[in-house]
Residue frames as qw, qx, qy, qz and C-alpha x, y, z in Angstrom:
[[0.007, 0.888, 0.460, 0.006, -0.01, -0.01, 0.00],
 [0.467, 0.330, -0.012, 0.821, 1.49, 3.39, -0.97],
 [0.188, -0.791, -0.324, 0.484, 1.58, 6.59, 0.89],
 [0.135, 0.863, -0.153, -0.462, 3.77, 8.48, -1.58],
 [0.237, -0.429, 0.761, 0.425, 5.93, 6.05, -3.57],
 [0.272, 0.117, 0.903, 0.313, 5.23, 4.30, -6.86],
 [0.383, 0.551, 0.355, -0.651, 2.59, 6.71, -7.95],
 [0.376, 0.491, -0.480, -0.622, 3.40, 6.62, -11.64],
 [0.129, 0.059, -0.978, -0.150, 3.18, 2.82, -11.61],
 [0.215, 0.389, 0.776, -0.447, -0.13, 2.96, -9.72],
 [0.398, 0.577, -0.001, -0.714, -1.50, 5.41, -12.29],
 [0.332, 0.323, -0.758, -0.460, -0.40, 3.07, -15.13],
 [0.009, 0.127, 0.983, -0.131, -2.09, 0.14, -13.29],
 [0.326, 0.480, 0.497, -0.645, -5.29, 2.19, -12.97],
 [0.421, 0.517, -0.322, -0.672, -5.28, 2.97, -16.69],
 [0.227, 0.179, -0.928, -0.234, -4.75, -0.71, -17.53],
 [0.139, 0.259, 0.879, -0.375, -7.49, -1.79, -15.20],
 [0.420, 0.536, 0.196, -0.706, -9.94, 0.66, -16.86],
 [0.368, 0.403, -0.633, -0.550, -8.98, -0.67, -20.27],
 [0.205, -0.020, -0.978, -0.041, -9.95, -4.15, -18.97],
 [0.535, -0.452, -0.201, -0.685, -13.02, -2.74, -17.25],
 [0.670, -0.220, -0.637, 0.312, -11.72, -4.34, -14.06],
 [0.149, -0.777, -0.027, -0.611, -13.11, -1.72, -11.64],
 [0.675, -0.693, 0.186, -0.174, -12.00, -3.36, -8.38],
 [0.838, 0.315, -0.297, 0.331, -8.56, -4.41, -9.52],
 [0.641, -0.664, 0.015, 0.386, -5.72, -4.17, -7.09],
 [0.528, 0.797, 0.012, 0.293, -3.56, -1.38, -8.47],
 [0.331, -0.877, 0.342, -0.070, -1.18, -0.67, -5.67],
 [0.619, 0.485, -0.589, 0.186, 2.33, -1.96, -5.48],
 [0.319, 0.217, -0.798, 0.464, 3.50, -4.45, -2.78],
 [0.662, -0.390, 0.041, -0.639, 0.14, -5.00, -1.07],
 [0.352, -0.321, 0.845, -0.241, 0.28, -7.84, 1.46],
 [0.718, 0.128, -0.517, -0.448, -0.62, -11.23, -0.07],
 [0.335, -0.277, 0.811, -0.391, -1.72, -13.98, 2.31],
 [0.264, -0.126, -0.915, -0.278, -3.38, -17.38, 1.91],
 [0.553, -0.501, -0.323, -0.582, -6.93, -17.86, 3.09],
 [0.779, -0.341, -0.471, 0.234, -5.68, -19.91, 6.05],
 [0.452, -0.008, -0.264, 0.852, -3.30, -17.17, 7.12],
 [0.176, -0.364, -0.129, -0.905, -5.97, -14.50, 6.70],
 [0.686, -0.508, -0.425, -0.302, -8.39, -16.49, 8.87],
 [0.706, -0.296, -0.403, 0.502, -5.73, -16.92, 11.57],
 [0.239, 0.204, -0.076, 0.946, -4.87, -13.18, 11.33],
 [0.370, -0.462, -0.197, -0.782, -8.49, -12.10, 11.82],
 [0.764, -0.440, -0.473, -0.001, -9.07, -14.63, 14.63],
 [0.577, -0.147, -0.325, 0.735, -6.05, -13.20, 16.44],
 [0.008, 0.342, 0.067, 0.937, -7.33, -9.68, 15.82],
 [0.575, -0.548, -0.305, -0.525, -10.67, -10.38, 17.55],
 [0.773, -0.352, -0.435, 0.300, -8.92, -12.12, 20.44],
 [0.454, 0.033, -0.233, 0.860, -6.57, -9.20, 21.07],
 [0.203, -0.535, -0.205, -0.795, -9.54, -6.78, 21.20],
 [0.705, -0.581, -0.312, -0.261, -10.67, -8.38, 24.43],
 [0.753, -0.156, -0.335, 0.545, -7.27, -8.49, 26.18],
 [0.335, -0.824, -0.149, 0.431, -6.10, -5.74, 28.56],
 [0.397, -0.330, 0.394, 0.760, -3.17, -4.83, 26.22],
 [0.219, 0.411, 0.681, 0.565, -5.54, -4.70, 23.28],
 [0.134, -0.860, -0.492, 0.008, -7.88, -2.29, 25.12],
 [0.354, -0.726, 0.063, 0.585, -5.07, -0.01, 26.07],
 [0.340, -0.072, 0.563, 0.750, -3.82, 0.00, 22.43],
 [0.119, 0.652, 0.663, 0.347, -7.32, 0.79, 21.27],
 [0.197, -0.900, -0.249, 0.298, -7.36, 3.89, 23.47],
 [0.361, -0.520, 0.356, 0.687, -4.00, 4.92, 22.07],
 [0.312, 0.206, 0.711, 0.596, -5.05, 4.16, 18.52],
 [0.038, 0.820, 0.559, 0.114, -8.22, 6.15, 18.82],
 [0.257, -0.845, -0.031, 0.468, -6.30, 9.08, 20.28],
 [0.350, -0.287, 0.532, 0.715, -3.71, 8.97, 17.42],
 [0.229, 0.468, 0.730, 0.443, -6.52, 8.64, 14.81],
 [0.041, -0.899, -0.425, 0.102, -8.38, 11.62, 16.28],
 [0.324, -0.699, 0.198, 0.606, -5.19, 13.64, 16.29],
 [0.319, -0.008, 0.672, 0.668, -4.61, 12.78, 12.64],
 [0.140, 0.698, 0.685, 0.156, -8.19, 13.72, 11.89],
 [0.143, -0.911, -0.200, 0.332, -7.81, 17.13, 13.37],
 [0.327, -0.617, 0.372, 0.612, -4.43, 17.83, 11.78],
 [0.266, -0.064, 0.756, 0.595, -5.03, 16.36, 8.32],
 [0.082, 0.565, 0.738, 0.360, -8.62, 17.34, 7.71],
 [0.149, -0.550, -0.331, 0.752, -8.56, 20.84, 9.10],
 [0.115, 0.313, -0.331, -0.883, -9.04, 22.23, 5.56],
 [0.017, 0.271, 0.922, 0.274, -11.82, 19.76, 4.67],
 [0.355, 0.012, 0.029, -0.934, -15.14, 21.28, 3.79],
 [0.171, 0.264, 0.941, -0.123, -18.55, 19.68, 4.14],
 [0.386, 0.019, -0.241, -0.890, -21.78, 20.14, 2.09],
 [0.623, -0.164, -0.624, -0.442, -25.18, 18.57, 2.36],
 [0.091, 0.087, -0.811, 0.571, -25.19, 18.25, 6.18],
 [0.554, 0.000, 0.149, -0.819, -28.94, 18.93, 6.09],
 [0.734, 0.093, -0.567, -0.362, -29.31, 15.38, 4.75],
 [0.428, 0.038, -0.820, 0.378, -28.33, 14.09, 8.18],
 [0.235, -0.251, 0.318, -0.883, -30.93, 15.99, 10.20],
 [0.792, -0.099, 0.046, -0.600, -33.77, 13.45, 10.13],
 [0.474, 0.249, -0.845, 0.023, -31.76, 10.27, 10.59],
 [0.793, -0.466, -0.269, -0.286, -33.50, 7.77, 12.85],
 [0.466, -0.707, 0.493, -0.200, -31.93, 6.94, 16.22],
 [0.936, -0.093, 0.327, 0.088, -29.31, 4.27, 16.02],
 [0.446, -0.400, 0.562, 0.571, -26.41, 3.30, 13.74],
 [0.651, 0.705, 0.035, -0.281, -26.01, 3.56, 9.96],
 [0.773, 0.021, 0.384, 0.505, -23.80, 2.38, 7.18],
 [0.137, 0.882, -0.098, -0.439, -21.87, 5.06, 5.35],
 [0.811, 0.273, 0.365, 0.367, -20.45, 4.73, 1.87],
 [0.033, 0.903, -0.194, -0.381, -17.83, 6.80, 0.08],
 [0.742, 0.616, -0.247, 0.091, -15.40, 6.69, -2.85],
 [0.812, -0.492, 0.195, 0.247, -12.07, 5.07, -1.96],
 [0.569, 0.774, -0.082, 0.266, -8.97, 6.95, -3.17],
 [0.123, 0.715, -0.497, 0.476, -6.52, 7.24, -0.32],
 [0.552, -0.048, -0.772, 0.310, -5.11, 5.29, 2.55],
 [0.129, -0.230, -0.556, 0.788, -6.41, 7.91, 4.95],
 [0.235, -0.281, -0.393, -0.843, -9.64, 8.85, 3.19],
 [0.475, -0.533, -0.700, 0.033, -11.50, 7.57, 6.32],
 [0.306, -0.201, -0.337, 0.867, -10.30, 10.70, 8.18],
 [0.218, -0.109, -0.154, -0.958, -12.75, 13.08, 6.53],
 [0.590, -0.349, -0.605, -0.405, -15.57, 10.54, 7.23],
 [0.524, -0.337, -0.618, 0.479, -14.48, 10.26, 10.84],
 [0.085, -0.045, -0.144, 0.985, -14.61, 14.05, 10.99],
 [0.437, -0.228, -0.409, -0.768, -18.17, 13.96, 9.59],
 [0.637, -0.366, -0.678, -0.013, -19.19, 11.31, 12.13],
 [0.383, -0.254, -0.479, 0.747, -17.76, 13.36, 14.98],
 [0.136, -0.109, -0.098, -0.980, -19.71, 16.37, 13.80],
 [0.634, -0.261, -0.412, -0.600, -22.83, 14.26, 14.08],
 [0.473, -0.476, 0.561, -0.484, -21.82, 12.83, 17.49],
 [0.986, 0.042, 0.005, -0.162, -21.28, 9.30, 16.28],
 [0.470, -0.509, 0.675, 0.254, -18.30, 6.95, 16.69],
 [0.666, 0.550, -0.344, -0.368, -17.00, 5.42, 13.47],
 [0.758, -0.175, 0.616, 0.121, -16.22, 1.78, 12.72],
 [0.366, 0.659, -0.456, -0.474, -14.37, 1.03, 9.51],
 [0.942, 0.114, 0.311, -0.042, -14.69, -2.20, 7.50],
 [0.083, 0.756, -0.579, -0.292, -11.31, -3.14, 6.09],
 [0.850, 0.305, -0.417, -0.100, -9.91, -5.95, 3.95],
 [0.891, -0.447, -0.008, 0.085, -8.29, -8.60, 6.18],
 [0.778, 0.196, -0.047, 0.596, -4.73, -8.14, 4.69],
 [0.050, 0.822, -0.063, 0.564, -4.76, -4.49, 5.82],
 [0.735, -0.673, 0.042, -0.073, -4.05, -5.81, 9.27],
 [0.837, -0.186, 0.200, 0.474, -0.49, -6.55, 7.94],
 [0.395, 0.859, 0.026, 0.324, 0.31, -3.21, 6.39],
 [0.654, 0.121, -0.324, 0.673, 3.68, -1.79, 7.22],
 [0.201, 0.210, -0.254, 0.922, 4.51, 0.73, 9.97],
 [0.237, 0.120, 0.444, -0.856, 1.92, 3.02, 11.63],
 [0.585, 0.027, -0.382, -0.715, -0.80, 1.83, 9.18],
 [0.542, -0.072, -0.836, 0.039, -0.58, -1.64, 10.68],
 [0.137, -0.160, -0.677, 0.705, -1.08, -0.28, 14.15],
 [0.363, 0.142, 0.088, -0.917, -4.03, 1.95, 13.13],
 [0.605, -0.003, -0.603, -0.521, -5.70, -0.89, 11.21],
 [0.503, -0.161, -0.828, 0.188, -5.63, -2.95, 14.39],
 [0.303, -0.406, -0.608, 0.612, -6.59, -0.31, 16.93],
 [0.099, 0.065, -0.021, -0.993, -8.90, 2.34, 15.55],
 [0.541, 0.296, 0.506, -0.603, -12.15, 0.47, 15.59],
 [0.373, 0.331, -0.658, -0.565, -11.93, -1.59, 12.37],
 [0.824, 0.057, 0.465, -0.320, -14.00, -4.61, 11.37],
 [0.054, -0.412, 0.791, 0.448, -11.90, -6.86, 9.14],
 [0.805, 0.322, 0.111, -0.485, -13.60, -8.70, 6.34],
 [0.329, -0.260, 0.866, 0.274, -12.62, -12.16, 5.07],
 [0.614, 0.276, -0.331, -0.661, -14.06, -13.27, 1.78],
 [0.123, 0.025, -0.992, 0.033, -15.23, -16.59, 3.06],
 [0.471, -0.436, -0.522, -0.562, -18.91, -17.66, 3.13],
 [0.593, -0.461, -0.618, 0.232, -18.77, -18.73, 6.79],
 [0.326, -0.243, -0.259, 0.876, -17.26, -15.45, 8.00],
 [0.153, -0.114, -0.267, -0.945, -19.40, -13.19, 5.80],
 [0.501, -0.369, -0.634, -0.459, -22.55, -15.19, 6.64],
 [0.668, -0.543, -0.500, 0.095, -22.11, -15.56, 10.42],
 [0.569, -0.381, -0.264, 0.679, -19.29, -13.73, 12.19],
 [0.203, 0.166, 0.163, 0.951, -19.18, -10.44, 10.20],
 [0.305, -0.595, -0.449, -0.593, -22.91, -9.69, 10.59],
 [0.643, -0.592, -0.444, 0.200, -22.54, -10.18, 14.33],
 [0.466, -0.286, -0.102, 0.831, -19.78, -7.67, 14.70],
 [0.006, 0.321, 0.355, 0.878, -21.64, -5.29, 12.36],
 [0.453, -0.650, -0.525, -0.312, -24.84, -5.63, 14.43],
 [0.589, -0.503, -0.362, 0.518, -22.93, -4.97, 17.69],
 [0.305, -0.071, 0.060, 0.948, -21.60, -1.65, 16.24],
 [0.163, -0.417, -0.461, -0.766, -24.92, -0.53, 14.83],
 [0.527, -0.650, -0.537, -0.109, -26.77, -1.21, 18.05],
 [0.525, -0.467, -0.223, 0.676, -24.23, 0.96, 19.83],
 [0.169, 0.930, 0.218, -0.242, -25.30, 3.91, 17.70],
 [0.381, -0.518, 0.459, 0.613, -22.14, 3.82, 15.59],
 [0.622, 0.677, -0.139, -0.367, -21.67, 4.59, 11.97],
 [0.757, -0.175, 0.565, 0.277, -19.95, 1.86, 9.95],
 [0.276, 0.737, -0.378, -0.487, -17.89, 2.89, 6.93],
 [0.768, 0.101, 0.606, 0.182, -17.92, 0.38, 4.09],
 [0.075, 0.553, -0.463, -0.689, -16.15, 1.05, 0.79],
 [0.804, 0.346, 0.424, -0.234, -18.46, -0.45, -1.87],
 [0.561, 0.735, -0.356, -0.139, -15.79, 0.13, -4.55],
 [0.964, -0.207, -0.013, 0.167, -13.67, -2.26, -2.44],
 [0.762, -0.012, 0.034, 0.646, -10.10, -1.51, -3.72],
 [0.150, -0.840, -0.026, 0.520, -8.34, 1.83, -3.32],
 [0.629, 0.523, 0.253, 0.517, -7.42, 3.74, -6.47],
 [0.455, -0.405, -0.157, 0.778, -5.03, 6.51, -5.54],
 [0.036, 0.451, -0.003, -0.892, -6.48, 10.07, -6.09],
 [0.058, 0.242, 0.799, 0.547, -8.94, 8.70, -8.63],
 [0.229, 0.051, 0.170, -0.957, -11.75, 11.24, -8.90],
 [0.560, -0.060, -0.479, -0.673, -14.52, 9.23, -10.59],
 [0.702, -0.185, 0.524, -0.445, -17.01, 6.99, -8.82],
 [0.191, 0.260, -0.910, -0.259, -16.53, 3.30, -9.72],
 [0.695, -0.220, -0.525, -0.439, -19.12, 0.54, -9.96],
 [0.402, -0.480, 0.541, -0.562, -20.19, -0.55, -6.51],
 [0.336, -0.007, -0.942, 0.018, -20.37, -3.99, -4.89],
 [0.532, -0.495, -0.435, -0.533, -23.62, -5.04, -3.17],
 [0.546, -0.166, -0.709, 0.414, -22.29, -6.00, 0.26],
 [0.037, 0.012, -0.347, 0.937, -22.85, -2.62, 2.01],
 [0.494, -0.081, -0.156, -0.852, -26.41, -2.45, 0.84],
 [0.682, -0.158, -0.701, -0.136, -27.16, -6.09, 1.60],
 [0.425, -0.161, -0.661, 0.598, -26.00, -5.59, 5.18],
 [0.161, -0.034, 0.169, -0.972, -27.94, -2.33, 5.49],
 [0.648, -0.157, -0.378, -0.643, -31.15, -4.05, 4.38],
 [0.672, -0.137, -0.717, 0.123, -30.39, -7.08, 6.59],
 [0.353, -0.183, -0.554, 0.731, -29.72, -4.92, 9.63],
 [0.032, -0.806, -0.570, -0.158, -32.53, -2.49, 8.73],
 [0.326, -0.659, -0.034, 0.677, -30.37, 0.66, 8.91],
 [0.441, 0.880, 0.083, -0.158, -30.01, 3.54, 6.49],
 [0.741, 0.135, 0.179, 0.633, -27.10, 4.13, 4.08],
 [0.077, -0.892, 0.002, 0.446, -25.49, 7.52, 4.41],
 [0.758, 0.461, 0.275, 0.370, -24.38, 8.24, 0.94],
 [0.193, -0.872, 0.151, 0.423, -21.32, 10.50, 0.52],
 [0.763, 0.505, 0.105, 0.389, -18.92, 11.50, -2.22],
 [0.456, -0.699, 0.087, 0.543, -15.56, 13.16, -1.58],
 [0.477, 0.869, -0.006, 0.133, -14.42, 15.86, -4.04],
 [0.743, -0.297, 0.108, 0.590, -10.62, 16.00, -4.48],
 [0.241, 0.970, 0.040, -0.002, -9.48, 19.57, -5.22],
 [0.763, 0.122, -0.028, 0.634, -6.04, 20.27, -6.55],
 [0.181, -0.956, -0.065, 0.221, -4.35, 23.30, -5.10],
 [0.566, 0.760, -0.174, 0.266, -1.55, 25.36, -6.68],
 [0.340, -0.743, 0.555, -0.154, 1.18, 24.04, -4.36],
 [0.700, 0.329, -0.633, -0.045, 3.54, 21.23, -5.29],
 [0.890, -0.452, -0.054, 0.003, 4.14, 18.36, -2.89],
 [0.254, -0.852, 0.450, 0.081, 7.59, 18.75, -1.25],
 [0.459, -0.391, 0.777, 0.181, 8.82, 15.28, -2.04],
 [0.528, 0.354, 0.751, 0.178, 6.85, 14.68, -5.21],
 [0.015, -0.437, 0.181, 0.881, 7.41, 17.42, -7.79],
 [0.108, -0.104, -0.751, -0.643, 5.12, 15.76, -10.28],
 [0.289, -0.577, -0.759, -0.091, 2.13, 16.14, -8.01],
 [0.132, -0.495, 0.089, -0.854, 0.27, 19.07, -6.57],
 [0.054, 0.079, 0.809, -0.580, -1.23, 18.97, -3.06],
 [0.316, -0.404, -0.686, -0.516, -4.94, 18.29, -2.68],
 [0.268, -0.061, 0.519, -0.809, -7.81, 19.25, -0.40],
 [0.070, -0.296, -0.943, -0.133, -11.14, 17.47, 0.19],
 [0.457, -0.091, 0.088, -0.880, -14.82, 18.38, 0.22],
 [0.091, 0.169, 0.972, -0.136, -17.15, 15.82, 1.74],
 [0.446, -0.074, -0.269, -0.850, -20.56, 16.00, -0.03],
 [0.291, 0.124, 0.866, -0.388, -23.34, 14.37, 2.00],
 [0.302, -0.068, -0.632, -0.710, -25.96, 13.05, -0.43],
 [0.702, -0.261, -0.003, -0.663, -29.56, 12.08, 0.33],
 [0.365, -0.277, 0.848, -0.267, -29.80, 9.15, 2.77],
 [0.570, 0.074, -0.670, -0.470, -31.00, 5.85, 1.30],
 [0.540, -0.220, 0.604, -0.544, -33.41, 3.75, 3.33],
 [0.091, 0.035, 0.982, 0.161, -34.41, 0.07, 2.97],
 [0.551, -0.074, -0.303, -0.774, -37.84, -0.52, 1.35],
 [0.465, -0.151, 0.740, -0.461, -39.91, -2.65, 3.68],
 [0.817, 0.341, 0.140, -0.444, -41.86, -4.02, 0.76],
 [0.683, 0.538, -0.492, -0.037, -38.74, -5.69, -0.73],
 [0.942, -0.279, -0.050, 0.182, -36.69, -8.67, 0.47],
 [0.498, -0.704, 0.268, 0.429, -33.05, -8.20, 1.40],
 [0.575, 0.037, 0.548, 0.606, -31.69, -9.11, -2.06],
 [0.273, 0.716, 0.478, 0.428, -34.01, -6.78, -3.91],
 [0.282, -0.944, -0.112, 0.129, -33.44, -4.09, -1.40],
 [0.576, -0.499, 0.331, 0.556, -29.66, -4.31, -1.78],
 [0.477, 0.308, 0.545, 0.617, -29.94, -4.05, -5.55],
 [0.043, 0.880, 0.382, 0.280, -32.22, -1.00, -5.38],
 [0.429, -0.867, 0.019, 0.252, -30.12, 0.72, -2.76],
 [0.615, -0.214, 0.412, 0.637, -26.91, 0.12, -4.72],
 [0.373, 0.548, 0.512, 0.546, -28.48, 1.56, -7.88],
 [0.121, -0.958, -0.235, -0.112, -29.61, 4.69, -6.05],
 [0.528, -0.722, 0.185, 0.407, -26.24, 5.22, -4.35],
 [0.601, -0.014, 0.458, 0.655, -24.26, 4.79, -7.58],
 [0.229, 0.724, 0.440, 0.480, -26.51, 7.19, -9.46],
 [0.299, -0.943, -0.128, 0.072, -26.21, 9.71, -6.64],
 [0.579, -0.537, 0.281, 0.545, -22.43, 9.54, -6.74],
 [0.487, 0.296, 0.505, 0.649, -22.37, 9.91, -10.54],
 [0.009, 0.879, 0.376, 0.292, -24.76, 12.89, -10.30],
 [0.460, -0.846, 0.014, 0.270, -22.61, 14.42, -7.61],
 [0.625, -0.191, 0.400, 0.643, -19.45, 13.93, -9.66],
 [0.341, 0.543, 0.500, 0.582, -21.00, 15.65, -12.73],
 [0.168, -0.935, -0.267, -0.159, -22.31, 18.57, -10.64],
 [0.582, -0.714, 0.102, 0.376, -19.09, 19.06, -8.66],
 [0.527, -0.294, 0.464, 0.649, -16.63, 18.85, -11.48],
 [0.442, 0.700, 0.011, -0.561, -18.90, 20.15, -14.23],
 [0.123, 0.375, -0.827, -0.400, -17.92, 17.16, -16.44],
 [0.856, 0.068, -0.207, -0.469, -19.96, 14.46, -18.07],
 [0.643, -0.400, 0.650, -0.063, -19.26, 11.13, -16.42],
 [0.789, 0.439, -0.390, -0.183, -17.50, 8.69, -18.83],
 [0.916, -0.362, 0.166, 0.049, -15.76, 5.47, -17.79],
 [0.789, 0.454, -0.112, 0.397, -12.72, 5.96, -19.95],
 [0.650, -0.465, -0.108, 0.592, -9.39, 7.05, -18.50],
 [0.304, 0.860, -0.005, 0.410, -8.19, 10.65, -18.76],
 [0.528, 0.160, -0.451, 0.701, -5.09, 12.09, -16.94],
 [0.264, -0.469, 0.126, -0.833, -7.37, 14.62, -15.21],
 [0.798, -0.372, -0.399, -0.254, -9.02, 11.66, -13.36],
 [0.734, -0.169, -0.401, 0.521, -5.90, 11.51, -11.11],
 [0.189, -0.966, -0.130, -0.115, -6.21, 14.54, -8.84],
 [0.425, -0.832, 0.273, 0.230, -2.99, 16.51, -8.32],
 [0.803, 0.044, 0.398, 0.441, -1.05, 14.78, -11.13],
 [0.025, 0.762, -0.240, -0.601, 1.22, 17.29, -12.89],
 [0.772, 0.336, 0.526, 0.118, 0.35, 15.79, -16.20],
 [0.103, 0.701, -0.364, -0.605, 2.32, 16.61, -19.34],
 [0.733, 0.491, -0.279, -0.379, 2.69, 15.34, -22.92],
 [0.300, 0.472, -0.826, 0.068, 5.61, 13.08, -22.20],
 [0.344, -0.086, 0.822, -0.446, 3.75, 11.24, -19.47],
 [0.757, 0.346, 0.155, -0.533, 0.89, 10.76, -21.87],
 [0.618, 0.515, -0.563, -0.189, 3.26, 8.95, -24.20],
 [0.015, 0.350, -0.883, 0.313, 4.59, 6.86, -21.32],
 [0.455, 0.101, 0.731, -0.498, 1.06, 5.62, -20.47],
 [0.740, 0.435, -0.055, -0.510, 0.01, 4.65, -23.97]]
């Protein structure tokens, strides 16, 4: 997982994935790769350590670090559409957003804090093995790891999700699944977030983060400008009691995807198209030579 390195390669991987129409492709460099057995053992250990005294202390430290990062790194983040949160029913909710950065959960945590809710974050199981501080944060900031195995998804994951929702928490789920660094466009969504929202009978808070390029180059990356975020809160999506869980999930997904596309077109004043353009990567100091390199 990259913070700053290998950006040109990641952009190339994104362009190739779009050409294949592989919208949830892994495009990062050197992501952890583990067998199913190792991932199951990793997640089992994760849940066990959450109940230990040492784990509880680390959780307090992790939440403190995460809150500090939120305040320092999202101080310039703007928010629109907050009126869409005024009539939320009491209790938890699932929140969805585009996934473009390793720390793009920070603006959503800021939003949750403004609304007096704690935030849980659903993460891919292998994120528990990320290097450095990211590993610590993935283990101790209130995450819910997800293993793509029928038994875990069908039994254990819904239990952890239910526990969070009944505690009045918001649960962030990335329906695009994989992170595409600084990619501006919404990508096709997976159904899981909406299935669990319908199953748990909670609303989906639909959001879309705008990535604004500012006229200031990054200190260590002269081919990239710095960026700022605007969190756009879109109309909340509710389960339809007249539909079963499967039909509900399909309908809620379709509504959310259309809302995110509509938001993209309104925010950027561009017609949404699925093809790759250099502008899709926010902050990239694009030039003709790089265009030749990526063709």
